[in-house]
MIDOSE-1310 file (N, C-alpha, C; in nm, 2 decimals, decimal comma, always signed):
residues 309
msry	+5,05/-12,67/+4,43/+4,97/-12,75/+4,52/+4,82/-12,74/+4,48; +4,75/-12,85/+4,48/+4,61/-12,85/+4,43/+4,53/-12,79/+4,55; +4,44/-12,70/+4,52/+4,34/-12,66/+4,61/+4,21/-12,67/+4,55; +4,12/-12,75/+4,62/+3,99/-12,77/+4,56/+3,90/-12,82/+4,67
nptr	+3,77/-12,80/+4,65/+3,67/-12,84/+4,74/+3,60/-12,96/+4,68; +3,62/-13,09/+4,74/+3,56/-13,21/+4,68/+3,42/-13,21/+4,66; +3,35/-13,15/+4,77/+3,20/-13,14/+4,76/+3,16/-13,06/+4,64; +3,24/-12,94/+4,62/+3,20/-12,85/+4,51/+3,22/-12,92/+4,38
idsf	+3,32/-13,01/+4,37/+3,35/-13,07/+4,24/+3,24/-13,17/+4,21; +3,19/-13,25/+4,32/+3,08/-13,34/+4,30/+2,95/-13,27/+4,25; +2,93/-13,15/+4,32/+2,81/-13,08/+4,28/+2,83/-13,02/+4,13; +2,94/-12,98/+4,10/+2,97/-12,93/+3,97/+2,96/-13,04/+3,86
llke	+3,00/-13,16/+3,90/+2,99/-13,28/+3,81/+2,84/-13,31/+3,78; +2,76/-13,31/+3,89/+2,63/-13,34/+3,87/+2,55/-13,24/+3,80; +2,58/-13,11/+3,82/+2,49/-13,00/+3,76/+2,55/-12,94/+3,63; +2,68/-12,95/+3,61/+2,74/-12,85/+3,51/+2,82/-12,94/+3,40
akca	+2,87/-13,06/+3,44/+2,96/-13,12/+3,35/+2,89/-13,17/+3,21; +2,96/-13,16/+3,12/+2,90/-13,20/+2,98/+3,00/-13,31/+2,92; +2,96/-13,37/+2,81/+3,05/-13,46/+2,75/+3,08/-13,43/+2,61; +3,20/-13,50/+2,56/+3,25/-13,46/+2,42/+3,18/-13,52/+2,31
tkkd	+3,12/-13,65/+2,34/+3,06/-13,72/+2,22/+2,92/-13,76/+2,26; +2,84/-13,80/+2,16/+2,70/-13,85/+2,19/+2,70/-13,97/+2,27; +2,80/-14,07/+2,25/+2,81/-14,19/+2,33/+2,84/-14,15/+2,47; +2,93/-14,06/+2,49/+2,98/-14,02/+2,63/+2,86/-13,95/+2,70
klvf	+2,78/-13,87/+2,63/+2,66/-13,80/+2,68/+2,56/-13,90/+2,72; +2,54/-14,01/+2,65/+2,44/-14,11/+2,68/+2,48/-14,19/+2,81; +2,61/-14,22/+2,82/+2,67/-14,29/+2,92/+2,65/-14,21/+3,05; +2,70/-14,08/+3,04/+2,70/-13,99/+3,16/+2,56/-13,97/+3,21
fclk	+2,46/-13,95/+3,12/+2,32/-13,93/+3,15/+2,27/-14,04/+3,23; +2,30/-14,17/+3,19/+2,25/-14,29/+3,26/+2,32/-14,30/+3,39; +2,44/-14,29/+3,40/+2,51/-14,30/+3,53/+2,46/-14,20/+3,63; +2,45/-14,07/+3,58/+2,40/-13,97/+3,67/+2,27/-14,00/+3,73
nvyl	+2,18/-14,05/+3,65/+2,05/-14,08/+3,70/+2,04/-14,20/+3,78; +2,12/-14,30/+3,76/+2,13/-14,41/+3,84/+2,17/-14,36/+3,98; +2,28/-14,29/+3,99/+2,33/-14,24/+4,12/+2,23/-14,16/+4,19; +2,16/-14,06/+4,12/+2,07/-13,98/+4,19/+1,95/-14,07/+4,24
slgf	+1,91/-14,16/+4,17/+1,80/-14,24/+4,20/+1,83/-14,33/+4,32; +1,95/-14,38/+4,33/+2,00/-14,46/+4,44/+1,99/-14,37/+4,57; +2,04/-14,25/+4,55/+2,04/-14,15/+4,66/+1,90/-14,12/+4,71; +1,81/-14,11/+4,61/+1,67/-14,07/+4,65/+1,61/-14,19/+4,73
lsti	+1,63/-14,31/+4,68/+1,57/-14,43/+4,75/+1,64/-14,45/+4,89; +1,77/-14,42/+4,90/+1,84/-14,44/+5,03/+1,78/-14,33/+5,13; +1,75/-14,21/+5,08/+1,69/-14,12/+5,17/+1,55/-14,15/+5,21; +1,47/-14,21/+5,12/+1,33/-14,26/+5,16/+1,34/-14,37/+5,26
ilgk	+1,44/-14,46/+5,24/+1,45/-14,59/+5,34/+1,51/-14,55/+5,47; +1,62/-14,47/+5,47/+1,69/-14,43/+5,59/+1,66/-14,30/+5,65; +1,61/-14,21/+5,57/+1,60/-14,08/+5,62/+1,72/-14,00/+5,58; +1,71/-13,87/+5,57/+1,82/-13,78/+5,52/+1,94/-13,80/+5,61
kkkd	+1,92/-13,78/+5,74/+2,04/-13,78/+5,83/+2,12/-13,91/+5,83; +2,05/-14,02/+5,83/+2,12/-14,15/+5,82/+2,18/-14,17/+5,69; +2,11/-14,13/+5,59/+2,17/-14,15/+5,45/+2,30/-14,07/+5,44; +2,30/-13,94/+5,48/+2,41/-13,85/+5,48/+2,53/-13,91/+5,56
rlyn	+2,49/-13,96/+5,67/+2,60/-14,02/+5,76/+2,66/-14,15/+5,70; +2,57/-14,23/+5,64/+2,63/-14,35/+5,56/+2,72/-14,31/+5,45; +2,67/-14,20/+5,37/+2,75/-14,17/+5,26/+2,89/-14,11/+5,29; +2,89/-14,04/+5,42/+3,01/-13,98/+5,46/+3,11/-14,09/+5,52
ekki	+3,05/-14,18/+5,59/+3,14/-14,29/+5,65/+3,19/-14,38/+5,54; +3,11/-14,41/+5,44/+3,16/-14,51/+5,33/+3,22/-14,43/+5,22; +3,23/-14,30/+5,23/+3,28/-14,20/+5,12/+3,22/-14,24/+4,99; +3,09/-14,24/+4,99/+3,01/-14,26/+4,87/+2,99/-14,12/+4,80
sfra	+3,04/-14,10/+4,69/+3,03/-13,97/+4,61/+3,01/-14,00/+4,47; +2,96/-13,91/+4,40/+2,94/-13,93/+4,26/+3,07/-13,95/+4,18; +3,17/-13,88/+4,22/+3,31/-13,91/+4,15/+3,35/-14,06/+4,18; +3,34/-14,11/+4,29/+3,37/-14,25/+4,31/+3,29/-14,34/+4,23
flyk	+3,16/-14,32/+4,23/+3,06/-14,39/+4,15/+3,09/-14,39/+4,00; +3,13/-14,27/+3,96/+3,17/-14,24/+3,82/+3,29/-14,32/+3,78; +3,40/-14,31/+3,86/+3,52/-14,38/+3,83/+3,49/-14,53/+3,82; +3,43/-14,58/+3,91/+3,41/-14,73/+3,92/+3,32/-14,78/+3,79
sief	+3,23/-14,70/+3,77/+3,13/-14,73/+3,65/+3,21/-14,72/+3,52; +3,29/-14,61/+3,49/+3,37/-14,60/+3,37/+3,47/-14,71/+3,36; +3,53/-14,74/+3,46/+3,63/-14,85/+3,46/+3,56/-14,99/+3,44; +3,45/-15,01/+3,49/+3,37/-15,13/+3,47/+3,33/-15,14/+3,31
lhld	+3,31/-15,03/+3,25/+3,27/-15,02/+3,11/+3,38/-15,02/+3,02; +3,51/-15,02/+3,08/+3,63/-15,01/+3,01/+3,64/-14,88/+2,92; +3,60/-14,76/+2,97/+3,60/-14,65/+2,90/+3,69/-14,54/+2,95; +3,77/-14,59/+3,05/+3,87/-14,49/+3,12/+3,98/-14,45/+3,04
nsfl	+3,99/-14,50/+2,91/+4,10/-14,45/+2,82/+4,04/-14,35/+2,73; +3,91/-14,33/+2,73/+3,86/-14,24/+2,63/+3,75/-14,14/+2,67; +3,68/-14,18/+2,78/+3,57/-14,09/+2,83/+3,61/-13,95/+2,87; +3,55/-13,85/+2,81/+3,59/-13,71/+2,83/+3,47/-13,63/+2,88
lifd	+3,49/-13,55/+2,99/+3,40/-13,46/+3,04/+3,44/-13,32/+2,99; +3,35/-13,23/+2,98/+3,38/-13,09/+2,94/+3,34/-12,99/+3,06; +3,43/-12,91/+3,12/+3,39/-12,81/+3,21/+3,38/-12,68/+3,14; +3,27/-12,61/+3,16/+3,26/-12,48/+3,11/+3,28/-12,37/+3,22
mpky	+3,37/-12,28/+3,19/+3,40/-12,18/+3,29/+3,37/-12,03/+3,25; +3,24/-12,00/+3,25/+3,20/-11,88/+3,20/+3,26/-11,76/+3,26; +3,30/-11,77/+3,39/+3,37/-11,66/+3,46/+3,49/-11,62/+3,39; +3,56/-11,72/+3,33/+3,70/-11,69/+3,27/+3,69/-11,70/+3,13
nykf	+3,57/-11,74/+3,07/+3,55/-11,74/+2,92/+3,63/-11,85/+2,85; +3,64/-11,98/+2,92/+3,70/-12,09/+2,85/+3,65/-12,21/+2,90; +3,68/-12,32/+2,83/+3,63/-12,45/+2,87/+3,76/-12,55/+2,87; +3,74/-12,66/+2,94/+3,85/-12,76/+2,94/+3,80/-12,90/+2,96
yslv	+3,87/-12,99/+2,91/+3,84/-13,13/+2,92/+3,89/-13,20/+3,05; +3,84/-13,31/+3,09/+3,89/-13,39/+3,20/+3,85/-13,54/+3,16; +3,97/-13,61/+3,16/+3,95/-13,76/+3,15/+3,88/-13,81/+3,27; +3,83/-13,92/+3,27/+3,78/-14,00/+3,39/+3,86/-14,13/+3,40
trki	+3,98/-14,11/+3,46/+4,07/-14,22/+3,47/+4,16/-14,21/+3,59; +4,20/-14,32/+3,65/+4,29/-14,33/+3,76/+4,42/-14,40/+3,72; +4,44/-14,41/+3,59/+4,56/-14,48/+3,55/+4,68/-14,39/+3,53; +4,65/-14,25/+3,51/+4,76/-14,16/+3,48/+4,78/-14,07/+3,60
pnfl	+4,89/-14,06/+3,65/+4,93/-13,96/+3,76/+4,89/-13,82/+3,74; +4,82/-13,75/+3,83/+4,78/-13,61/+3,81/+4,67/-13,59/+3,72; +4,60/-13,70/+3,68/+4,49/-13,68/+3,58/+4,35/-13,71/+3,65; +4,34/-13,71/+3,78/+4,22/-13,72/+3,85/+4,14/-13,60/+3,81
iedm	+4,00/-13,61/+3,82/+3,92/-13,50/+3,80/+3,95/-13,38/+3,88; +3,98/-13,41/+4,01/+4,01/-13,30/+4,10/+4,15/-13,24/+4,06; +4,24/-13,31/+4,01/+4,37/-13,25/+3,98/+4,35/-13,17/+3,85; +4,27/-13,20/+3,76/+4,25/-13,13/+3,63/+4,17/-13,01/+3,66
yasm	+4,07/-13,02/+3,75/+3,98/-12,91/+3,79/+4,06/-12,81/+3,86; +4,15/-12,85/+3,97/+4,23/-12,75/+4,03/+4,33/-12,69/+3,94; +4,40/-12,77/+3,85/+4,50/-12,71/+3,76/+4,44/-12,59/+3,67; +4,31/-12,61/+3,62/+4,25/-12,53/+3,53/+4,16/-12,42/+3,60
taqe	+4,15/-12,42/+3,73/+4,07/-12,32/+3,79/+4,14/-12,25/+3,91; +4,13/-12,31/+4,03/+4,17/-12,23/+4,15/+4,33/-12,23/+4,17; +4,40/-12,34/+4,11/+4,54/-12,34/+4,14/+4,61/-12,22/+4,08; +4,69/-12,16/+4,17/+4,77/-12,04/+4,12/+4,69/-11,92/+4,07
edir	+4,56/-11,92/+4,11/+4,47/-11,81/+4,07/+4,53/-11,67/+4,11; +4,58/-11,67/+4,23/+4,64/-11,54/+4,27/+4,76/-11,49/+4,20; +4,84/-11,60/+4,16/+4,96/-11,56/+4,07/+4,93/-11,52/+3,93; +4,83/-11,58/+3,88/+4,78/-11,54/+3,75/+4,74/-11,40/+3,73
eyfk	+4,70/-11,34/+3,84/+4,67/-11,19/+3,83/+4,78/-11,11/+3,79; +4,91/-11,16/+3,81/+5,02/-11,08/+3,77/+5,08/-11,12/+3,63; +5,01/-11,22/+3,58/+5,05/-11,26/+3,44/+4,97/-11,18/+3,34; +5,02/-11,08/+3,28/+4,94/-10,98/+3,20/+5,00/-10,96/+3,06
pekg	+5,00/-11,06/+2,97/+5,04/-11,03/+2,83/+4,94/-10,94/+2,77; +4,99/-10,86/+2,67/+4,91/-10,75/+2,61/+4,89/-10,78/+2,46; +4,80/-10,72/+2,39/+4,77/-10,74/+2,25/+4,90/-10,73/+2,17; +4,91/-10,84/+2,09/+5,02/-10,85/+2,00/+5,14/-10,91/+2,05
divv	+5,14/-10,95/+2,18/+5,26/-11,01/+2,24/+5,29/-11,14/+2,19; +5,41/-11,18/+2,21/+5,47/-11,32/+2,19/+5,49/-11,38/+2,32; +5,42/-11,49/+2,35/+5,42/-11,56/+2,49/+5,47/-11,70/+2,47; +5,56/-11,74/+2,56/+5,61/-11,88/+2,56/+5,57/-11,94/+2,68
diga	+5,49/-12,05/+2,68/+5,44/-12,13/+2,79/+5,52/-12,25/+2,80; +5,62/-12,26/+2,89/+5,71/-12,38/+2,91/+5,66/-12,46/+3,03; +5,62/-12,58/+3,00/+5,56/-12,66/+3,10/+5,41/-12,62/+3,10; +5,35/-12,63/+2,98/+5,22/-12,59/+2,96/+5,11/-12,66/+3,03
afgi	+5,14/-12,79/+3,06/+5,04/-12,89/+3,12/+4,92/-12,89/+3,04; +4,80/-12,87/+3,11/+4,67/-12,88/+3,05/+4,63/-12,75/+2,97; +4,70/-12,64/+2,99/+4,69/-12,53/+2,91/+4,62/-12,40/+2,97; +4,62/-12,39/+3,10/+4,55/-12,27/+3,16/+4,62/-12,15/+3,12
ytii	+4,76/-12,13/+3,13/+4,82/-12,01/+3,10/+4,82/-11,98/+2,95; +4,83/-12,10/+2,87/+4,82/-12,08/+2,73/+4,69/-12,03/+2,68; +4,57/-12,07/+2,75/+4,45/-12,01/+2,71/+4,43/-11,87/+2,75; +4,47/-11,84/+2,87/+4,47/-11,70/+2,92/+4,55/-11,60/+2,83
askr	+4,68/-11,65/+2,80/+4,76/-11,57/+2,71/+4,69/-11,55/+2,57; +4,64/-11,66/+2,51/+4,59/-11,66/+2,38/+4,47/-11,55/+2,37; +4,38/-11,55/+2,48/+4,27/-11,46/+2,47/+4,31/-11,31/+2,49; +4,43/-11,29/+2,56/+4,47/-11,15/+2,59/+4,55/-11,09/+2,47
igan	+4,62/-11,18/+2,40/+4,71/-11,12/+2,30/+4,65/-11,09/+2,17; +4,53/-11,15/+2,14/+4,46/-11,13/+2,02/+4,52/-11,20/+1,89; +4,46/-11,16/+1,78/+4,50/-11,24/+1,65/+4,63/-11,20/+1,61; +4,69/-11,09/+1,65/+4,82/-11,04/+1,61/+4,93/-11,10/+1,70
gkvi	+4,89/-11,16/+1,81/+4,99/-11,21/+1,90/+5,01/-11,36/+1,87; +5,10/-11,43/+1,95/+5,13/-11,57/+1,93/+5,17/-11,64/+2,06; +5,12/-11,75/+2,09/+5,16/-11,83/+2,20/+5,24/-11,96/+2,16; +5,35/-11,98/+2,21/+5,42/-12,11/+2,18/+5,40/-12,19/+2,31
aiea	+5,33/-12,29/+2,32/+5,30/-12,37/+2,42/+5,38/-12,50/+2,42; +5,46/-12,52/+2,52/+5,56/-12,63/+2,51/+5,54/-12,73/+2,64; +5,50/-12,85/+2,60/+5,47/-12,95/+2,70/+5,55/-13,08/+2,68; +5,63/-13,13/+2,77/+5,71/-13,25/+2,74/+5,63/-13,38/+2,76
hpds	+5,54/-13,40/+2,85/+5,48/-13,52/+2,88/+5,38/-13,55/+2,77; +5,38/-13,67/+2,71/+5,29/-13,71/+2,60/+5,14/-13,70/+2,64; +5,10/-13,74/+2,76/+4,96/-13,74/+2,81/+4,92/-13,60/+2,83; +5,00/-13,52/+2,89/+4,96/-13,38/+2,91/+4,96/-13,31/+2,78
fdml	+5,05/-13,33/+2,68/+5,05/-13,26/+2,56/+4,92/-13,29/+2,48; +4,87/-13,41/+2,49/+4,75/-13,45/+2,42/+4,63/-13,37/+2,48; +4,63/-13,37/+2,61/+4,52/-13,29/+2,68/+4,54/-13,13/+2,64; +4,66/-13,08/+2,64/+4,68/-12,95/+2,59/+4,63/-12,92/+2,45
nrnv	+4,66/-13,01/+2,37/+4,61/-13,00/+2,22/+4,46/-12,99/+2,22; +4,40/-13,08/+2,30/+4,24/-13,10/+2,30/+4,19/-12,96/+2,35; +4,24/-12,91/+2,46/+4,19/-12,79/+2,52/+4,21/-12,66/+2,42; +4,32/-12,66/+2,35/+4,35/-12,56/+2,25/+4,24/-12,56/+2,15
klnk	+4,21/-12,68/+2,09/+4,10/-12,70/+1,99/+3,96/-12,68/+2,05; +3,93/-12,71/+2,17/+3,81/-12,69/+2,23/+3,78/-12,54/+2,24; +3,87/-12,46/+2,27/+3,85/-12,32/+2,29/+3,88/-12,24/+2,16; +3,91/-12,32/+2,05/+3,91/-12,26/+1,92/+4,03/-12,15/+1,92
ltnv	+4,14/-12,18/+1,96/+4,25/-12,09/+1,97/+4,33/-12,10/+1,84; +4,33/-12,00/+1,77/+4,41/-12,00/+1,63/+4,54/-11,94/+1,65; +4,58/-11,88/+1,75/+4,72/-11,81/+1,77/+4,81/-11,89/+1,86; +4,78/-12,03/+1,87/+4,87/-12,11/+1,95/+4,93/-12,21/+1,87
tcln	+5,06/-12,23/+1,90/+5,14/-12,35/+1,84/+5,19/-12,43/+1,96; +5,16/-12,56/+1,95/+5,19/-12,66/+2,06/+5,31/-12,75/+2,02; +5,41/-12,75/+2,11/+5,53/-12,83/+2,08/+5,56/-12,93/+2,19; +5,58/-13,06/+2,15/+5,59/-13,17/+2,24/+5,74/-13,19/+2,27
yavy	+5,80/-13,10/+2,35/+5,94/-13,11/+2,39/+5,96/-13,08/+2,54; +6,07/-13,13/+2,59/+6,13/-13,07/+2,72/+6,22/-12,96/+2,68; +6,21/-12,85/+2,75/+6,30/-12,74/+2,72/+6,42/-12,76/+2,82; +6,54/-12,75/+2,77/+6,66/-12,79/+2,85/+6,78/-12,70/+2,80
srkm	+6,88/-12,73/+2,87/+7,02/-12,65/+2,84/+7,08/-12,69/+2,71; +7,04/-12,81/+2,66/+7,10/-12,86/+2,53/+7,01/-12,95/+2,47; +7,04/-13,00/+2,34/+6,95/-13,09/+2,27/+7,00/-13,23/+2,31; +6,89/-13,31/+2,35/+6,93/-13,44/+2,40/+6,80/-13,52/+2,42
kvki	+6,79/-13,64/+2,47/+6,68/-13,72/+2,52/+6,68/-13,70/+2,66; +6,57/-13,68/+2,72/+6,55/-13,68/+2,87/+6,44/-13,77/+2,92; +6,45/-13,81/+3,04/+6,34/-13,89/+3,10/+6,24/-13,81/+3,18; +6,11/-13,82/+3,16/+6,01/-13,76/+3,24/+5,96/-13,85/+3,33
ysny	+5,98/-13,83/+3,46/+5,94/-13,93/+3,57/+5,79/-13,91/+3,59; +5,74/-14,00/+3,69/+5,60/-14,00/+3,71/+5,54/-13,87/+3,77; +5,63/-13,80/+3,84/+5,57/-13,67/+3,89/+5,61/-13,56/+3,80; +5,64/-13,59/+3,68/+5,66/-13,48/+3,57/+5,78/-13,40/+3,59
tims	+5,88/-13,45/+3,64/+6,01/-13,39/+3,65/+6,12/-13,46/+3,57; +6,21/-13,39/+3,52/+6,33/-13,46/+3,45/+6,45/-13,47/+3,55; +6,43/-13,42/+3,67/+6,53/-13,43/+3,77/+6,51/-13,55/+3,86; +6,60/-13,66/+3,84/+6,58/-13,78/+3,91/+6,58/-13,76/+4,07
ervr	+6,67/-13,66/+4,11/+6,68/-13,64/+4,25/+6,54/-13,58/+4,31; +6,45/-13,53/+4,24/+6,32/-13,49/+4,28/+6,22/-13,59/+4,29; +6,25/-13,71/+4,25/+6,17/-13,82/+4,26/+6,18/-13,89/+4,41; +6,09/-13,86/+4,49/+6,10/-13,89/+4,63/+6,10/-14,04/+4,66
eekm	+6,02/-14,11/+4,59/+6,02/-14,26/+4,62/+6,11/-14,34/+4,51; +6,20/-14,41/+4,57/+6,29/-14,49/+4,48/+6,23/-14,58/+4,38; +6,12/-14,64/+4,42/+6,05/-14,73/+4,33/+5,99/-14,65/+4,21; +5,97/-14,53/+4,22/+5,91/-14,44/+4,11/+6,01/-14,41/+4,00
kdkf	+6,14/-14,43/+4,03/+6,25/-14,38/+3,94/+6,25/-14,48/+3,81; +6,19/-14,59/+3,82/+6,19/-14,67/+3,70/+6,05/-14,65/+3,61; +5,98/-14,55/+3,65/+5,85/-14,52/+3,59/+5,88/-14,38/+3,52; +5,90/-14,39/+3,39/+5,93/-14,26/+3,31/+5,89/-14,29/+3,16
vevn	+5,89/-14,17/+3,10/+5,89/-14,18/+2,95/+6,00/-14,10/+2,90; +6,06/-14,13/+2,79/+6,17/-14,07/+2,72/+6,12/-13,97/+2,61; +6,16/-13,84/+2,62/+6,11/-13,75/+2,52/+6,23/-13,66/+2,47; +6,21/-13,60/+2,36/+6,31/-13,51/+2,31/+6,32/-13,38/+2,39
adtl	+6,44/-13,34/+2,41/+6,47/-13,21/+2,47/+6,55/-13,11/+2,38; +6,53/-12,99/+2,39/+6,61/-12,89/+2,31/+6,60/-12,76/+2,39; +6,70/-12,67/+2,34/+6,69/-12,54/+2,40/+6,59/-12,44/+2,35; +6,54/-12,36/+2,44/+6,44/-12,26/+2,40/+6,48/-12,18/+2,27
dnll	+6,62/-12,13/+2,27/+6,66/-12,06/+2,16/+6,64/-12,14/+2,03; +6,67/-12,27/+2,03/+6,65/-12,36/+1,91/+6,50/-12,37/+1,87; +6,42/-12,40/+1,97/+6,28/-12,43/+1,94/+6,21/-12,30/+1,89; +6,24/-12,19/+1,94/+6,19/-12,06/+1,88/+6,24/-12,03/+1,74
qqdg	+6,37/-12,06/+1,72/+6,42/-12,04/+1,58/+6,35/-12,13/+1,47; +6,34/-12,26/+1,53/+6,27/-12,36/+1,43/+6,12/-12,32/+1,40; +6,06/-12,25/+1,50/+5,93/-12,21/+1,47/+5,91/-12,07/+1,40; +6,03/-12,01/+1,37/+6,02/-11,88/+1,30/+6,00/-11,76/+1,39
isha	+6,02/-11,77/+1,53/+6,00/-11,66/+1,61/+6,14/-11,60/+1,64; +6,15/-11,47/+1,62/+6,27/-11,39/+1,65/+6,29/-11,39/+1,80; +6,41/-11,41/+1,84/+6,44/-11,41/+1,98/+6,41/-11,27/+2,05; +6,43/-11,17/+1,97/+6,41/-11,04/+2,02/+6,26/-11,00/+2,03
evnw	+6,16/-11,08/+1,99/+6,03/-11,05/+1,99/+5,95/-11,10/+2,10; +6,01/-11,19/+2,19/+5,95/-11,26/+2,30/+5,92/-11,15/+2,41; +5,80/-11,15/+2,45/+5,75/-11,06/+2,56/+5,72/-11,12/+2,69; +5,68/-11,25/+2,69/+5,65/-11,32/+2,82/+5,70/-11,46/+2,80
ikid	+5,76/-11,51/+2,91/+5,80/-11,65/+2,93/+5,75/-11,70/+3,06; +5,66/-11,81/+3,06/+5,62/-11,87/+3,18/+5,68/-12,00/+3,19; +5,74/-12,04/+3,30/+5,82/-12,15/+3,32/+5,77/-12,23/+3,45; +5,73/-12,36/+3,43/+5,69/-12,45/+3,53/+5,74/-12,59/+3,50
vega	+5,87/-12,62/+3,54/+5,93/-12,75/+3,48/+5,98/-12,83/+3,60; +5,92/-12,82/+3,72/+5,95/-12,91/+3,83/+6,09/-12,93/+3,86; +6,17/-12,82/+3,87/+6,30/-12,83/+3,91/+6,42/-12,80/+3,81; +6,37/-12,80/+3,68/+6,47/-12,78/+3,57/+6,48/-12,63/+3,53
eldv	+6,43/-12,54/+3,61/+6,41/-12,40/+3,56/+6,55/-12,34/+3,52; +6,66/-12,37/+3,60/+6,78/-12,31/+3,57/+6,84/-12,36/+3,43; +6,82/-12,49/+3,40/+6,86/-12,54/+3,28/+6,78/-12,48/+3,16; +6,65/-12,45/+3,18/+6,57/-12,38/+3,08/+6,64/-12,24/+3,05
lkga	+6,68/-12,18/+3,15/+6,73/-12,04/+3,13/+6,86/-12,04/+3,06; +6,94/-12,15/+3,10/+7,07/-12,16/+3,04/+7,06/-12,19/+2,88; +6,95/-12,24/+2,84/+6,93/-12,26/+2,70/+6,86/-12,15/+2,63; +6,84/-12,03/+2,70/+6,77/-11,92/+2,64/+6,86/-11,80/+2,63
yntl	+6,98/-11,82/+2,60/+7,08/-11,71/+2,59/+7,04/-11,61/+2,50; +7,01/-11,64/+2,37/+6,97/-11,54/+2,27/+6,84/-11,47/+2,30; +6,75/-11,54/+2,35/+6,61/-11,49/+2,39/+6,63/-11,39/+2,50; +6,70/-11,42/+2,61/+6,72/-11,33/+2,72/+6,81/-11,21/+2,69
snsk	+6,90/-11,24/+2,60/+7,00/-11,12/+2,56/+6,93/-11,03/+2,46; +6,84/-11,07/+2,38/+6,80/-10,99/+2,27/+6,66/-10,93/+2,29; +6,57/-10,98/+2,37/+6,44/-10,93/+2,39/+6,45/-10,80/+2,47; +6,39/-10,69/+2,41/+6,39/-10,56/+2,47/+6,29/-10,55/+2,58
dial	+6,17/-10,61/+2,56/+6,06/-10,60/+2,65/+6,02/-10,73/+2,69; +6,08/-10,78/+2,80/+6,05/-10,93/+2,83/+6,02/-10,94/+2,99; +5,92/-11,03/+3,01/+5,89/-11,06/+3,15/+5,89/-11,21/+3,17; +5,92/-11,26/+3,28/+5,91/-11,40/+3,31/+5,84/-11,43/+3,42
liev	+5,75/-11,54/+3,43/+5,69/-11,59/+3,55/+5,74/-11,73/+3,57; +5,81/-11,75/+3,68/+5,88/-11,87/+3,70/+5,84/-11,93/+3,83; +5,79/-12,06/+3,83/+5,77/-12,14/+3,96/+5,91/-12,20/+3,98; +5,98/-12,15/+4,09/+6,11/-12,20/+4,13/+6,08/-12,32/+4,23
hgqd	+6,14/-12,44/+4,19/+6,12/-12,56/+4,27/+6,24/-12,58/+4,35; +6,23/-12,58/+4,49/+6,34/-12,61/+4,58/+6,42/-12,49/+4,61; +6,47/-12,48/+4,73/+6,55/-12,37/+4,78/+6,68/-12,35/+4,71; +6,75/-12,47/+4,66/+6,88/-12,45/+4,61/+6,87/-12,39/+4,47
nykp	+6,77/-12,39/+4,40/+6,76/-12,33/+4,27/+6,75/-12,19/+4,27; +6,70/-12,13/+4,38/+6,66/-11,99/+4,38/+6,78/-11,89/+4,36; +6,88/-11,91/+4,43/+6,99/-11,80/+4,42/+7,05/-11,81/+4,28; +7,10/-11,92/+4,22/+7,16/-11,93/+4,10/+7,07/-11,88/+3,99
liel	+6,94/-11,91/+4,00/+6,84/-11,85/+3,91/+6,84/-11,71/+3,90; +6,82/-11,65/+4,02/+6,81/-11,50/+4,03/+6,94/-11,43/+3,98; +7,05/-11,50/+4,01/+7,19/-11,44/+3,96/+7,19/-11,45/+3,81; +7,14/-11,56/+3,76/+7,15/-11,56/+3,61/+7,06/-11,46/+3,55
lnsy	+6,94/-11,44/+3,59/+6,85/-11,34/+3,55/+6,91/-11,20/+3,56; +6,98/-11,17/+3,68/+7,03/-11,04/+3,69/+7,14/-11,01/+3,59; +7,22/-11,12/+3,55/+7,33/-11,11/+3,45/+7,28/-11,05/+3,32; +7,15/-11,07/+3,30/+7,08/-11,02/+3,18/+7,01/-10,89/+3,21
ninv	+7,03/-10,83/+3,32/+6,96/-10,71/+3,35/+6,81/-10,73/+3,37; +6,77/-10,85/+3,41/+6,64/-10,88/+3,43/+6,61/-10,90/+3,59; +6,53/-10,82/+3,65/+6,52/-10,82/+3,80/+6,38/-10,86/+3,84; +6,38/-10,92/+3,96/+6,26/-10,96/+4,02/+6,17/-10,85/+4,06
ifee	+6,04/-10,84/+4,02/+5,95/-10,73/+4,07/+5,83/-10,79/+4,15; +5,82/-10,92/+4,16/+5,72/-10,98/+4,24/+5,77/-11,12/+4,29; +5,74/-11,15/+4,42/+5,78/-11,29/+4,46/+5,68/-11,34/+4,57; +5,64/-11,46/+4,56/+5,56/-11,52/+4,67/+5,61/-11,65/+4,70
nhew	+5,64/-11,67/+4,83/+5,70/-11,79/+4,89/+5,58/-11,88/+4,93; +5,60/-12,02/+4,91/+5,50/-12,11/+4,96/+5,55/-12,19/+5,07; +5,46/-12,24/+5,15/+5,49/-12,31/+5,27/+5,57/-12,45/+5,24; +5,55/-12,50/+5,12/+5,61/-12,62/+5,08/+5,74/-12,61/+5,03
gdrh	+5,79/-12,48/+5,02/+5,93/-12,47/+4,99/+5,95/-12,41/+4,85; +5,86/-12,41/+4,76/+5,87/-12,35/+4,63/+5,83/-12,20/+4,64; +5,85/-12,13/+4,52/+5,82/-11,99/+4,52/+5,78/-11,95/+4,37; +5,71/-11,86/+4,35/+5,68/-11,79/+4,23/+5,75/-11,65/+4,22
viar	+5,81/-11,63/+4,11/+5,88/-11,50/+4,09/+5,83/-11,45/+3,95; +5,82/-11,32/+3,95/+5,80/-11,25/+3,82/+5,92/-11,16/+3,80; +5,99/-11,16/+3,69/+6,11/-11,08/+3,67/+6,09/-11,01/+3,54; +6,15/-10,89/+3,53/+6,12/-10,81/+3,40/+6,25/-10,73/+3,38
r	+6,28/-10,70/+3,25/+6,38/-10,61/+3,21/+6,33/-10,47/+3,22
């Protein structure tokens, strides 16, 4: 679930956001100053209280102004903002577009900052580890793992959706991560083609609105064992696996027989989507002598588990 403060994001946009290219910097500089000037004039004419009330009633914000301006300029396929997070020592990109589900500024900001922040405290790869990030999205776990494992470690970041994969690659390059390999695959129980629906799941039953079931992209799927072997990673060397695949967790594990059997020192961080997945997933892990050491239930029905051999 996204957790963010809209006012904080607007403030952050105005004070801290940067741009990727000279063209984007010029456009952003002009738009920001137009917005601030209009706000200043409104305060002079109406007074601060009336101006603030008007802005709240009409939902006038810098984000709304930015979206409309970028769309008017036909730049919403390319305009990129950069957020610098010195607290965590990384940066990330954000598109300014309303065309792609889950790509709003607040979605990307939440995904790369506050979302799952408490869970990430338990995600602790060490120097030299091999980490597999399945469902890497925009790359927050990939970036964290890369910085912790050092030059002698390696991260295999796997993301199925083409738009998210593109942003993952951008963020890896932005942070100059040299120990990361990105793969554009869905991880599954067998090699095949799968459909990624608009809410980023391959499970059609998890698509709540019937009209959304015809909105999908088709991507290649393969087992984790096959993908690691193709990349030259020994199954016995894997230390951490993070899985966030919107309901397909059990199928991911079914395709990881060699990895789960042979890894001597392995931990898994899994977001389990739906109550029905939980019991068979835990039973499968237990069959490999991998046991849950941490669990957090969420009010919307999903839960995070960390399991270790």
